[in-house]
C-alpha positions, 0 to 999 in steps of 0.5 A: 519538508512536506510529507504526504499521508496515505489515503485510506477509504472506508465505505459506509456500512449502511450503503454496504447493507451490512448495518447489523454486523460488526465491522472491525479493521486491523492495520497490517504492515508487511516489510520483506527482506530488502532483496525480496523481488516483488512481481505482479501476482497474475504473472503479467509484465504490467510492472517490472520486477523490483526488489523491496529495497528499490521499491521503498527507496522510490516511494520514499523519494516520492513522499519525502519531496521538499517543497 
């Protein structure tokens, strides 16, 4: 079985011109009820509304593909 890790990008503090400030990151995981409907925040129809259960089922099938 092949699992893919999630890509995370962290910019260099030097390039952000904030080298004198302290930077901290906190992981935040949110998992609503399965029947919660996920929609575009801007009200557009770029993506069709989908329930949380449908979304995570589709992500799981993409991530947990067998090679």
